[in-house]
N, C-alpha and C positions, 0 to 999 in steps of 0.2 A: 427792437433791441432785446426784449424779453424772449422773443421767439428765437433769436440768434443764440442767446445763452443756453436755452433749452436744447437747441440743436447741437451745440458744442458738447453739452453734458451728455446727451444721448450717444453721440459719436465716441466720447471718451469711455463710457460704460461699455459700449459694443466692442471697442478695441481691447479693453481690459478683459472682457469675457473671452474673446477670441484668443488672446495671449495665454490666458489661464487654461483654456481647453487644449491648446497646442502643447503646453508644458505637461499637462496630465497625460496626453497621448504619448509624448516622448518618454515619460516615466514608465508608462504601461508597456511600451515596446521594449524598453531596457529590461524591465522585470521579466518579461516573457522569455528573454534570451538566457536568463540565469538558469543554470542546470541544478538538478537535485544533487545534493552532496551526501556522500557516504563517508562518515568520519570515524576513525579508530585511533584514539589518542595513544601515544606511546607509553603513557603512564598506566594504561590498562592492558590486560592480556590480549593477545591477538585472537579475535573471535573467528577469523576466516576459516580455521580448521574445523570449526563447529557449524559453519554455514550461516553466519549472521554478521551484522555490523553493530557497533555500539550506538551510533547516532546517525540519524538521517535528517537532513535539513531540506525542507520543501519551501522554495521561495514563493513569494506572492505571485499570483497570476497562474498558478498551476491548478488544474482540476483535481479534486480529491474524490476517491471512490471508496466506500465502505461496503465490504461484502459480509454476508452472514457466514457462519461457520459451515464449511463443507466437510462431509464425512463420506464413508464408503457406501453410498447408496446407488442403486440403479435408477433408471429414469422413472420408475414407479415408486421411488422412495423406500425401497426395501434394502436391507443390509445385504451386501454381496457375499460376505464370509465372516466367520468368527475368528479367523486367523489375523493376528495383528499386522504382520508384514503385508498381506493382501489388502487389509484395510488402509494402511498407509499409502500404498500405491494407488488405490482407487480414490482416496481423498485428494491426493495431488492431481490426479487426472481430472477430478471434478473442479478443483481450484482453477486449473488451466481452462476448462470449459466455461466457467463463470467469467474469467478474465476475457476470453475470446468473445463472449457474448457482448461485453462492454467495449470491444475494440482495443483491448489491452493484452499484454503478455506478462510473463513472469518477470521480465526486466522492469516492469512498472510497479512491482510490489515494493512498498517502503516499510511495511510492518506486518509481521505475522505473529499470531498467538496460537500456540498448539496446546490443546487440552488432551491429556492422556490419562485414561482410566488405569488405576493401580500401577502408577509409574514405577519403573525399575531402570537401573542403568542399562540393562539388556534392551529394553524397549527404546531407550534413547539411541543406542547404537544402531538398532534396526531403522529408526526414523532417519538418522543421519545417512546411513548407507543407501536406503531406498530413495530418499529425497535427493541425494547427490546425483543419482542417475537421471532423475527427472528435472531437477531444478538447476538447469544450466543457465547461469546469468552472469552479466558483467559485474554487478555489485550485489552482495547479499543484503537483504532487508534487516532492519532491527527485528529482534525476535525474543519471545518469551515462551517457555514451556511451563504449563500449569498442571500439576498433578491433581486429579479429581477422583472422587470415589465412584461416580457414574456419570453418564451423559444421558440426557432425556431424549435425544434424537431417535434412538431405537434400542430395544433390548440387545445386549451384547455388543453395542457400539463401543469401540475402544479408543478412537481418536477423532478429533474434530479440528480443522484448521480454519482460522478466521484471518482475513487479510484486509489491509488498507493499501490502496494503490494511488499513484499520482502521476499525472502526465500534463 
């Protein structure tokens, strides 16, 4: 009799564990199907003209990638130019190379932080113009521009772009 009760209890526990595992698997499969959301509330200004979104929601189950800041360096780590426009273009090319190495693209970027030395409105305009030619995406990432007095990456480095991606 005791053996029968123990067998029934073991079977009950086994069935409960299997049901719980199936529920967890179904939940995980549902989560994976949820897409990343780019949100721009109507109460806030339209950021699309400046190439970013106000909010990005990353659902559970997506992989996150954090990238170090990319700047206008060649493959030897040397600054390619002192010209801001050329530095912006090369920094974006380097961002794309880093993404590619991780099996990602600009469409997977959900957040960018841009550090600009001695920021001016003219530099922002150059950034937007140059990046718009390179940064062809379905949805713009959340973004912040941070004016800084200097960058430690290299003497005369004027821009660094740090990104977070999700897929």
